[in-house]
N, C-alpha and C positions, 0 to 999 in steps of 0.2 A: 334509604340507609345512608348515614354519614360516612365520609371517606375515613380511612384509618389515619391516626395521627402520625405526623412525620417526626422521627427522632431528632432531637436538637442537633447532635453532631452531623447527621446526614444533610441538614439544611445549612448549618453554620460553617462547617469545615471547608467545603468547596469554595465558599466565598472568602474565607480567611486565606486559603492557599493562593488565590488570585489577587488578593488585596496588596497593593503597593503603598508604602508610606508616602505621605505627601512631601513635596519638595521643601527643603529648608528655606526659611526666610529670616531676615535680620530684624531684630527688635532692640530698642534701647534697653539697657540692662535693667532699669527700673520697671519696665513693662514685662520683663521676662521672669519675674519672681514666680516661683512655683512650677515653671516649665522645665522641660528636659532638653539639654543641649543636643543639637543635631550634628555638631562639629566641635572639635577641641577648641579651647580658648588658650591662646599663648600670649606671652608678654610682648607688648609693643615697645617697651623701653625698660631699662633696668629699674628695679625697685629695691632700695631707694636710689634716686638719681645721684645723690651725694651722700657721703657717710654722715650718720646721724648719731648724736650723743644719746646714750642710754641712761646716763646719770649726770649730775652736776660735777664740774671739776675743771681741769685745764686740758685744752685740746693740744695734742702733741703729734709729731711724726715719730713713730716708734724707732726708726733708724737713728734718730738723733740721740736716743737714750741707750743705745747698745752698750752693755758693760757697766752701766751706772750702778753704784751701790753706796751704802752709807760710808764705807771706808774709802771708796774711790769714786767720788761724784764726777759727773760729766758736766762740762761747761756748756751752757746754751748760748746761742748767738742772738736770740731774741726772746722776749717774754711770751710764754704760752698764753693765748687768749682764754679767758673764762667762758664756759658754756654751761647751759642747763639742759636737763633731759628733754629731748625732742628737737634741740637745735641742730642745724646742719653744721658740720665741722668745716673750718676754713680749708681752702685749697692746700693740699699737701699733708694734711693731718689725717691720721687713721686710728687714733686711740684717745681715751680720756683718762687722766690720772688724778689722784688726790692732790689737792693744792699743797699739802704739807711736805711733799717730796721735793718741792722746789724752794730753795732759799736764796736770798740775795747776799752775795759777798762782794761788796762794792769794789770794783764797778761791774762785776759779773753776776750771772745767775747760775746756780748749780742744781743739778738734778741728782737725787740720791737713790733712785730706783729705776729699773728698766720698765719698758712697756712693750707689749706685743701687738701686732696688727689686729685690730678689732676689739682690743680691750675696752670694755664699757662703751662700745660703739657698734652700730650696725653698718657694715661696709657696703659700698656700691654693688647693687645686684644681689645682695645676700638673701633678700626675700624672694626675688624673682629676676632671672636673667632675661635679657631681650631675646625673644623667640622661645623662651622656656615654657614648658607646659604648666598652666595654672589649673585647668580642669579638663579631663578627657570628655569626649563625646559620650552621651548617655548620662552625664551627671545632672542632678536636679539643681536648679538655681535657687538655693536656699538664701536666707538673709545673710548668712556668713559668706556665701559665694558672692552675693551682691556687694558686700563690703570689700571683699578681696578685689573684685573687678574695679570698683570705684577707686580704691587706693592704687591699683595698677594702671589707672587711666584708660581702662577699657570701657568704651561707651556703648557698643552694640555687640550682640551675640547671635549666633545662628540657632534657630529653634524650629521645630515642626509644630504647626498649629492647624489641625484639621478644621475645615469649615463645616459647621453643623447648623442645620435649620430645624427648629422645634415648632411643630404645629399641633399643639396640645390644647384642648378646650378647657380642661379643668385648671383654674389658675393656681391652685395649691400644687398640683402635679407639675405645672410648668415652672413655678418658682423653685421648687425643690430640684427639678431636673437641670435647670439653668445653673443653679449654684453648684451642683455636682460636676457638670460638664466644664464649667469654668475652672474649677479646682483641678480637673484632669488636664488642663492646658488647651482646651478646645476654643476655637473662635466662633462665637455664635453670630450668625448672619441672618438677615431678613429673608423671608420666604421667597422673595423675587430674585435673590442673588444665587449664583451657583454654589452648590454645597457638595462636600464629600459624603456626608451622611445626613439623611432626612429622617427625622423622627416625627411620627404623627399618630393620632388616634386610629385604632383599627376601624376599618370600614365594614367589618362584619364580626358578629359575635360567635359564629360557628367555631367549635374547637378545630384547630389545624396542627398545632405543635404539641409534642409530648412533653410539655413543661407544666409543672405543678407548683404554685398556681401560675396562671398565665397561658392557658392552652389556646387562647384566641390571638396570641402574638404571631407575628410573621416577619420574615426577613427575606429580601430579594435585592438583586442588582438591577438598576434601571438602565434604559437604553443609553443614557449619557455616561454610564460608568459609576454613578453615585449609588450608594447603598441606602435602601429604605427599610426602616424598621417600624412596624405597626404595633402599637402598644395597647393593651387592654385598658378600658376606662376605669375599672375598679382599682383601688390603690394597691391591693396585694398582687394582682397580676401585673400592674405597672412596675412595681418594684422588681418582680421576678424577671420581667423582660429586660429591664435595665441591667441587672446583674448578669443575666445569662447571655444577652445579645449585644447590648450597647457597649459594655466595658470591653469585651474582646475586639469589637470593631474599632473602638477608639484606640485601643492598644496597638492594633495593626497599622492604623493610619498614622500614628505618631511614633512608630518604631520603638514601642515600649513593650513590656511584658507584664503580665499579671503575676505578682509576687505573693507567695504564700508563706505562712509560718505554721510549724507543726506543733500540735498539742493533743493530748488525750481527751477523750470525751468524758464528761462528768456523768452522763447517763446515755443509754442506748438510743439509737436513731433507727426507726422502722421506716422502710421505704418500699413502694410498689415497683415490682419489676416492669420495665418498659417505659417508665416515666423518669425524666430528669426532675428531681425534687429539690426545691430550695429549702435550706435549713439556715435559720438565723441563729446566731450564737452570741453569748456573752462570756468574755474572758474573766476568770476569777481563780486566784490561787493556783496558777499554772495549768488550769484545765479549761475546757470549753463546755459551757452549759447551754444546750439547745433551748432557745426560747420559743421557737416555732418550727414546725416541720410540715412543709407542704401547704399548710393553711396559716396565713399571717394575720395577727391582730395588731391594732394600733399600739397597744401596750408593748407587745413583743418587739415591734419595729423600733419604738422609742428607747427600749432598754438594751438593744443589741449593738455590738461594735464590730461584728465580723459575720461572714457568711460562708456557706459551703454548698456546692451543688452535687447532690448524690447522683452518680452516673446511672443511666437507665438500666444497665445490666447488674447493678449491685442491689442486693436486698438488705439495705440498712447496714449499721455498724454497731458493734457491741460496746458496752460500757468499758472505758479504758483504752479503746482502740485509738491509735493516733491518726488524725486526718490532717489534710492541708487546708487550713482556713485562710480567708482573705479579708483584709480590713475593709470595712464599709467606707471609711472616710479617706483611705489612701491605698487603693488597690495596686498601684504601680510603685509604691514607696518602699517595699521590703525586698531584701535579697532572700534566697532560699536557705536561710539559716534560722535556727530557733531564736525568735525574738518575741518579746511581749508586745501586744498591740498598745 
């Protein structure tokens, strides 16, 4: 007689509770795209370093034009230099004015309007002060964050990159898994190198875990502290093991969390008590339409954009019931607010 199946939470939760995030390491900002910051990013120098013109005109010191008007022009001691948008302003200048406010009354120059500090200009440190917070820890390095760092002359950032070893025989499985793990910010290492998480094909096909599909999956902690996850060889069990086991471990190692979005079900979900069942979902018109429940087809996998794991103690969900779904392509990328995938 085969041993009873172990509930997923009974096997996974003790490991998650003891799991410590990997230590932060520094990467060039270009290599950190898509990763999550392990520490805040602060300005290393004011941005801009010098005042910058936001439009074409004449660069002036606003104090030189105090009280100027058409009826009471102010005499200037020197000709304001012309600038175009993007130019750094000359030393002492903090504003850009229209050329027509300055007229020549031989032998002097007259200004017929006032200027305020920062008029048509970006002042020193207005974008970012030295030591000012650019991005807090936990932020994802997006293309926009990359641009901000480059403009702020920030070359490296601190990130957490768990080392993962993948030992999977099926080339299609391996390619898919490597693509997904890289997108999660993991560092894929060779089998002979130390790893925080080892993923390999299961060494036995006997059901062990109350996960549907994927009951031949397993997870354990090795003597060196690394976590090992054994994956079923068939693609549906492989997908289930990735979503139910790999993603939570990757989140714990990188100090991230799985983020869900709430949506009502377009049709009911039936589930067997005692099993954690994978439901693949497709988002449409503000609802979640189940494409596969417990048993996955290739078509369902290709058409899905989210997933949900029915807890073992829940006997399905009724039509219209709101559930917490997770994006397949970006499980760490959403806050717990209602957002569309």
